[in-house]
C-alpha positions as CSV (number, residue, x, y, z in Angstrom):
1,M,-8.2,-16.5,10.6
2,N,-8.0,-12.7,10.5
3,I,-5.1,-12.0,7.6
4,T,-5.1,-8.3,8.6
5,I,-4.1,-9.2,12.0
6,I,-1.2,-11.6,10.6
7,L,-0.2,-9.0,8.1
8,I,0.2,-6.4,11.0
9,A,2.0,-8.8,13.3
10,I,4.5,-10.0,10.9
11,T,5.5,-6.6,9.8
12,S,5.5,-5.2,13.2
13,I,7.7,-8.2,14.6
14,I,10.3,-7.7,11.6
15,S,10.2,-4.0,11.8
16,L,10.8,-4.2,15.4
17,V,13.7,-6.7,15.5
18,A,15.2,-4.4,12.6
19,F,15.2,-1.3,14.7
20,Q,17.5,-3.1,17.1
21,K,19.6,-5.2,14.5
22,H,20.9,-2.9,11.4
23,Q,21.9,-5.4,9.9
24,W,18.4,-6.7,9.2
25,I,17.5,-3.3,7.7
26,E,20.6,-3.8,5.2
27,R,19.6,-7.0,4.2
28,L,16.0,-6.4,3.6
29,I,15.7,-2.8,2.2
30,F,14.5,-2.3,-1.0
31,Y,17.9,-1.5,-2.9
32,P,17.9,-1.3,-6.7
33,Y,21.3,-1.3,-7.3
34,L,22.0,-4.5,-5.4
35,I,18.7,-6.4,-6.8
36,W,20.2,-5.8,-10.4
37,R,23.8,-6.7,-9.7
38,N,23.4,-9.5,-6.9
39,K,19.8,-10.5,-8.3
40,E,18.4,-9.9,-4.6
41,W,14.9,-10.0,-6.3
42,Y,13.1,-10.9,-2.8
43,R,14.2,-7.1,-1.8
44,M,11.1,-6.0,-3.6
45,L,8.9,-7.6,-0.9
46,T,11.0,-7.3,2.2
47,G,11.7,-3.5,1.8
48,G,7.6,-3.4,2.9
49,L,8.4,-5.5,6.1
50,I,10.8,-3.1,7.7
51,H,10.1,0.9,8.5
52,L,12.2,3.8,9.4
53,D,10.9,4.3,13.0
54,L,8.0,3.7,15.2
55,T,6.0,6.7,13.9
56,H,6.3,5.1,10.2
57,L,5.6,1.7,11.2
58,F,2.5,2.8,13.5
59,F,0.7,4.9,11.0
60,N,0.9,2.4,8.2
61,M,-0.4,-0.4,10.4
62,F,-3.0,2.0,11.9
63,V,-4.4,2.6,8.3
64,L,-4.1,-1.1,7.3
65,Y,-5.8,-2.3,10.4
66,S,-8.6,0.3,9.8
67,F,-9.3,-0.3,6.2
68,G,-7.8,-4.0,6.0
69,S,-10.2,-5.5,8.4
70,Y,-13.2,-4.1,6.3
71,I,-11.9,-5.1,2.8
72,E,-11.1,-8.6,4.2
73,V,-14.6,-9.2,4.7
74,A,-15.9,-7.4,1.8
75,F,-13.5,-9.4,-0.4
76,G,-14.9,-12.5,1.2
77,Q,-18.5,-11.4,0.3
78,I,-17.4,-10.5,-3.0
79,F,-15.1,-13.5,-4.1
80,G,-16.2,-16.1,-1.6
81,E,-13.8,-18.5,0.0
82,A,-11.0,-17.1,-2.4
83,G,-11.3,-13.8,-0.8
84,G,-8.9,-13.9,1.8
85,L,-6.3,-15.1,-0.4
86,I,-7.2,-12.3,-3.1
87,Y,-6.8,-9.8,-0.3
88,A,-3.6,-11.1,1.0
89,A,-2.1,-11.4,-2.7
90,M,-3.5,-7.9,-3.7
91,Y,-1.6,-6.3,-0.4
92,L,1.8,-8.3,-1.1
93,L,1.9,-7.4,-4.9
94,A,0.9,-3.9,-4.4
95,I,4.3,-3.8,-2.2
96,V,6.2,-5.3,-5.0
97,L,4.7,-3.3,-7.9
98,A,4.7,0.1,-6.1
99,D,8.6,0.1,-6.3
100,V,8.7,-1.2,-10.0
101,W,9.1,2.5,-11.3
102,N,12.4,3.2,-9.3
103,L,13.8,-0.6,-9.8
104,F,14.4,0.6,-13.5
105,K,15.0,4.4,-12.6
106,K,17.3,3.8,-9.6
107,R,19.3,0.7,-11.0
108,D,22.5,2.6,-11.1
109,D,22.1,4.9,-8.1
110,P,23.9,3.1,-5.2
111,N,22.7,5.7,-2.6
112,Y,19.1,5.2,-3.2
113,R,17.3,3.0,-0.9
114,S,13.4,2.7,0.4
115,L,11.2,0.9,2.9
116,G,8.0,0.8,4.4
117,A,4.6,-0.9,3.7
118,S,3.0,2.2,2.0
119,G,2.3,0.9,-1.3
120,G,0.4,-2.1,-0.3
121,V,-1.5,0.0,2.5
122,A,-2.2,2.4,-0.2
123,A,-3.8,-0.4,-2.2
124,V,-6.1,-1.7,0.7
125,L,-7.0,2.2,1.2
126,F,-8.1,2.6,-2.7
127,S,-9.9,-0.8,-2.7
128,F,-11.9,0.7,0.1
129,I,-12.8,3.7,-1.9
130,L,-13.7,1.4,-4.8
131,I,-16.1,-0.7,-2.8
132,K,-17.5,2.2,-0.3
133,P,-16.8,5.6,-2.3
134,F,-19.3,7.4,-0.1
135,G,-17.5,6.3,3.3
136,L,-16.2,9.0,5.2
137,L,-12.5,9.2,5.9
138,Y,-11.0,11.2,8.9
139,L,-7.5,12.8,9.0
140,F,-5.9,13.4,12.2
141,F,-5.6,17.3,11.8
142,I,-9.4,17.5,10.1
143,P,-12.3,16.5,12.3
144,I,-14.8,16.7,9.5
145,G,-15.2,13.3,7.4
146,I,-14.2,13.4,3.8
147,P,-16.0,11.3,1.2
148,A,-13.6,8.6,0.2
149,F,-13.9,9.3,-3.5
150,I,-13.0,12.6,-2.9
151,F,-10.3,12.0,-0.6
152,G,-9.0,9.6,-3.2
153,G,-8.6,12.1,-6.0
154,L,-7.0,14.4,-3.5
155,Y,-4.5,11.9,-2.4
156,L,-3.5,10.9,-6.3
157,A,-3.2,14.4,-7.2
158,Y,-0.8,15.1,-4.1
159,S,1.2,12.2,-4.9
160,I,1.9,13.2,-8.2
161,Y,2.7,16.8,-7.4
162,M,5.1,15.6,-4.7
163,A,6.4,12.9,-6.9
164,K,7.5,15.7,-9.4
165,R,8.8,18.2,-6.7
166,Q,11.2,15.6,-5.4
167,S,11.4,17.6,-2.3
168,D,11.5,15.0,0.6
169,N,12.3,11.3,0.9
170,I,8.9,9.8,1.1
171,G,8.0,7.5,-2.0
172,H,5.0,9.4,-3.2
173,L,5.0,7.5,-6.5
174,A,4.9,4.3,-4.8
175,H,2.0,5.3,-3.1
176,F,0.4,6.3,-6.2
177,T,1.1,3.2,-8.0
178,G,-0.2,1.4,-4.8
179,A,-3.4,3.0,-4.9
180,I,-3.9,2.7,-8.6
181,F,-3.4,-1.3,-8.3
182,G,-5.5,-1.3,-5.2
183,F,-8.3,0.2,-7.1
184,F,-8.3,-1.8,-10.3
185,F,-7.1,-5.3,-8.7
186,P,-10.5,-6.3,-7.6
187,V,-12.0,-4.8,-10.9
188,L,-10.0,-7.2,-13.1
189,L,-11.4,-10.1,-11.0
190,Q,-15.1,-8.5,-10.9
191,P,-15.6,-5.9,-13.6
192,S,-19.1,-5.2,-12.1
193,L,-17.3,-3.7,-9.1
194,L,-16.4,-0.6,-11.6
195,I,-19.6,-0.4,-12.8
196,R,-21.1,-0.3,-9.3
197,F,-18.7,2.2,-8.1
198,V,-19.8,4.4,-11.1
199,Q,-23.6,3.7,-10.5
200,T,-23.1,4.8,-6.7
201,L,-21.3,7.9,-7.5
202,I,-24.0,9.0,-9.9
203,G,-26.7,8.0,-7.5
204,Q,-28.4,5.2,-9.6
């Protein structure tokens, strides 16, 4: 059973339907104001199942497919039969935890909403960085591969910088939170992964 494909299929189907039925977006979107007032806690997860448009959906699902397939297999090798369940749990928990800060910060703001699977996708990407720090990552506009651990550092720095600027409608803090969670969640279950990561970086 390919869990990555299942996650992509479920997310894509719900997002595509929501593009046509706006009431789905209104019902599923992460909306702290209503979460607190109506106890609609399910929005913490369902906000990650819908997207702004096709470009947003494609980018998230492309990254999830590119790295999720590798992590799903790697978790199977590391955690045995529980690997698939741990992988799925990490992805879904990352979606929820990525928005915890805004759950509290925006609880009294009826105008704030967010959507997209970026928190979960960032978690999968940073699990890849943990396991394969010298793997090469390619950006659409840069034809030269960037070592994963360098990309990770740049990603975190950019996310913090943009979160402080608050100059766009992108959830940079959610990206940062999801990334940190995706790096340390496997370590909590298998601490030797962090030792292996450090040893790989220093060439031992």
